[in-house]
N, C-alpha and C positions, 0 to 999 in steps of 0.2 A: 928157485927150484927147491923141492923137498928132498930130504935124505932118504936113503933106503930104510933107516930105522923108523922114521915117522910114517912112511908109506905102509910099512908092514905092521904097524901098531895102531896109532891114532886114526889113520885114514884107510885102514884095511876094510875089506868088504864085510858087511854085517847081514844077518838074516832080516832084521827089522830095524828101520830107521824111523824115529818119531821126530817131527819138527815142532818145536815149542815145548818149553819146560814149565808151563803154568800148571794149575791143578789138573787140567784135562790131560796134558802130556805125561805128567808124573804118575797119575792114577792109571793111565793106559799102560805105561811101562811096567808098573808094579803088577797089574792084572795079567799081562802077557807073560811076564817072567815067572809068576807063581803058577800059571797054567802050563807053561812050556819052559821049564828051567834050563833045558839044553840050548834054547835059542839065544843067539847073540843079539843084544838090543843096544842101540846107540840113540841118544837124544841130542838133537842139535838145537842150540838156542842162540839167537843173534845178539842178545844182551849179556852183560856180565852177571846179572841175576834175573830170575823170572820177572817179567814186567806185565804189560797188558792190563788185565783186571786183577790178576791173582794177588799181587802185592800192593794194589792200589785201591782196594775195596774198603768197605766199612766194617768188615769182620762180623757179619751176621751169620748165625746158624739158623736159618729159617726156611720154611717151605711154602709160604704164601699167606698174606693177610686176608681177612674176611672179604673186603671189597675187591681185592685182586682176584680171588677165586671166583667170586660172583661175576666179575667182568670177563674173566677167561671162559667161564662156562657159557656165557652169552655169545662169546665170539667163536669158541672152538667146539662147544658142546661138552656135556658132562663126561663123556667117555674119555676124550683126550685130556681134559682137565684133571680128572682123577688119576689117570695114568702118570701124568706129570707130577702131581702132588705125591703119589706113592714113590716115584723115583727119588724125589727130593728127600722125603721122610726117611727112606731106607739108606740114602746116601749119608745123611747125618748120623744115622745109627752106626754105619760102617766106620766112619771117622772115629767114633768113640770106642769101637771095638779094637781098632788098630792102635790108638794112642791114648795115654792117660790124660784126663782132663787138665791136670796141672802142666803137662808138657806142652800143650797147645793153647793154654790160657782159656780153656772152655769154661763157661759159667752157664748153668741152666737157670737163668734168672727171669725167664718168661718173655714172651713176645706180646706186644700191645699194639692196638691201633686206635688212633684218635678219630672220632666221627663227629661231624657237626650237624648231621641230620639223622633222623631215625629210619630212613628208607632201608638201609642194609639190615637193620635189626629184625625186620619182618621176614628176612630169609635165614635167620640164625638157625632155626629148627631144621630146615631143609639141608643146609650146608653141613650141620653137625651129623645128621642122619647119613649123608653121603660119605663123610670122612670117618665114620665109626669103624669101618672095616680096615682102615689104614692106621689110625692112631690107637685104636682100641679103647677110646674114651667115649662116654656118652655125650660129653660136651667138650669138643676141642676148643670152641670159642664161647666165651660167656661175658656178659656185661659185668664190669666191676667198677662202679661209680666211686667207691670209697678211695680208690687209689688215685683219683684225679687230684684230690687235695694232698694226699701223701707224697706224690711226685712233684707237686708245685705246678700242675698244669691247669691252673684255675680258669683259663679262658676256653677250655675244651668242654664240649657238651656231653659226649659219651666216650667211655673207654672200654674197649674189648680186650679181654685177656686170652692168651693161648699159652698154657703151661708147658708145652712141648718144645718151645723155641728158646734160644739163648744166644750167646756171643762167644767169639773166639779171637785169638791173635793170628791173623793171616800169615804173618812172617814166620811165626813159630811153627805153624802147621806145614808150611812149605819146607822149612828146615828139617822137620821130622820126616817128611816124605822123601827128601833128598837122602837123608840117612838110611831110610828103608831101601832106596834104590841102590845105594853103594853096597849095602848088606847083600842085596840080590845080584851083585856084579853087573848092574846096569852101567853103561859108560856114557860119558858126556863130552860134548864140544861146546863150551860157552864162548860168547863173543864171536860167533861164527855165523855169517849170513848165507843163506841159500840163495844163489843167483837164479839158476834155471834147473829144470829137471827133465831128463829124457827117459822115456820108457822103451826099452829095447826087448828083443826076444830073450827071455831068461833072466833079465835083471833091470834094475833102475839105476840110472847114473845121476847123482846129485852134484851139480857143479857149485863149488864154493868160491872159485876164482877162475881166471883164464886157464891156468895150468894145474888146477887142483880139484879133484872130485873124490867122492866116496860112492862106492857101489853097494846096492842092497837088493835083497830078493823082494821085499815089500816096504812100502813107505806109508806112514800115517800122518796126516796133517792135523795138528792140534793147535792151530794158530788163531782160532776164534775170530776176533774182529779184524785180524790182520791177514785174512785168508784170500782177499780178492786177487792177489798176485797169482795164487795157485788154483783157486776155485771160481773161475769167472762165471760159471753157469748157475752157481748157488745163490739164493737170496740171503745175503749177509749185509746188514746195515750197521756200520759202527755207531755206537751211542756212548758219548762221553759222560761220565758221572763226576761231577765236581763235588769236592768235600772240603770242609773246614773243621778245625779242632781248636777249642778254646784253651786258654791257660787254666790252671787249677782254680776251682770256685769253692770258696769256703761254704760249708754247710749244704753242698749240693744234695738235693733230695731225689733226683732222678736215678732210678735203678732199673736196668733192663734194656731191651731193644724195642724200638717204636717205629710204626709206619703211619703214614697219612696219605690220603688221596691215591688209593689203589697202588700204594707202594712207591709212588713217584718221589715222596719225601721219606727219608729214613734217618733216625738218630738214635743214639745210645750214650750211656755214660762209659767212659774209659777211665776208671778210677774216679777222681773228682774233676774230670774234664768232660766236656760234651763234644761228641763227634756228630756232625750233621752233614748229610749229603743229599743230592737230588735236585729237583726242580727243573729238570731238563724239558718237562712239558710246557715250560714258560717260553722256550726258545728251541723247539725241536730241530729246525734246519741247521742252526749254528752248531748244535751239539752232535750232529751226524758227521763226526770227524775222528781221525786217528791221532790228532795232535794232542800231546800231553800238556795242555795249557789250562789256565783258569781265566774266566772273563769277568770284568768289573760288573757287568749287568747281573750275572747269576750270583756272584759272590755277595753283592749288595742285597740281592733278593733273599739269599740264605741268612744273612745277618738280620734282616728284618723278621724273618720267620723265627729266628732265635729269640729276638726281642719280644715278639708278640705272642708266640705260642709256647716256647720251651722255658724261657727265663724271663717272664714278665716281672717288671720292677726289680730286676737284678742287674748289676754291672758285670760286664765280662770283657775280656780282651782275646783277640784271635792269636793263637800261637803258630798254627800251620795251615797251609792251603795246598791242595793237590788235586789231581784228577786221574781217573782210570778209564780204560776203554772197554766197553762191553760190546757184545754182538747181538743184534736183534733181527727180527724178521716179521712177516705179517702174522705169524703165530709163534708161540713160545716153545714148541717142540724142538729139541736139539736135532741137528743133522748128524746122524751116525750112519754112515753107509759105505758101500764099496763103489768106487768111482770107475775103476777099470780092473784089468786082471791083477795088477800089482799095487794099485793106489787106493787108499781108504781115507776117510776123514771123520773126526769127532769135533764138531764146531757148533757155533751159535747157541751158547748156553744162557742167553737172555738174562744176564745179571744174576744167575743162580748157580754159578760155577762151583762154589764151595760145596753145595748140596748135590749137584748133578754129576760132577766129575767122577766120584767113586763108582757111579752106576754106568756112565758112558764108557768108562775104562773096562768094566766087565763085559759090556756089549761088544766092544771092539775085540777083546780077547776071544770071544766066541766066533766073531765074524771072520777073523784072519785064518 
């Protein structure tokens, strides 16, 4: 049983309760508290630190590679694709407005894409024309063959550059967001799992254990890939992203963030190490999971990619391996909506949570 002191402070009723303290949950909390400073906001997180994809990603500050945008336009149409690119682009701008580059390890070192055929090059002009209104550049994407040698990517045929993209330190960004939340008097319950939720007349009851609950006027699910427990009717497919990090490499020439194969492979330098992730399109079914594990098959596949594409004729050792869980669907538009009178959600960020969460947070603040 809990004491009166606990029940009247930590577990008292709040106006807004957000479940999940990743990028989506924290940006939602910040946006709501800035718009409605008088509202009490509590964030509940089942882990001791934000997990999911937010602290397990590759630290890319990107809004879509050339082939990814072409593929999305063919699948979703240009209208939805450009809407999504605009959200991502503006989300990245917002991060840099809120925090100094040095505080979050942000480097505007360019985004690149390796191509091994010239098919996408034929659509360069069309894509650049479409993106002009978003990025303000005549050429968001352009061919830069000189950098193939500069970066040591000798086995790659074409290299596309995008000067608007960069990299950041995901852990530092989350820490700065948490600092912002504390500044705004947003409260937290870490290491606390939500068991069940009841929507009653006038309030929501969030059950944390058999004899403990927190009440709220409104609840917002920011649980991304871990939403199936709460959002059974929404199309949310977990997608595990496996990552590896090399030990420091003497004379590493690679600088920037890189994509290959519609964004299914992504790599970057982290100082003098190489961080590489992806390849789930080699084993889609196995990677549709919420288990934080790595598989021998995909890790071996990623090591081969390192050997053949990124570090040909160079020795390397692997220092770390990990995985994060993204949320996907049949299309990449995030689900930001009202579910009932008192329940809302901002989920399914399709591997672009860093860029999208600042905007989905704004949308949710308007919606409630």
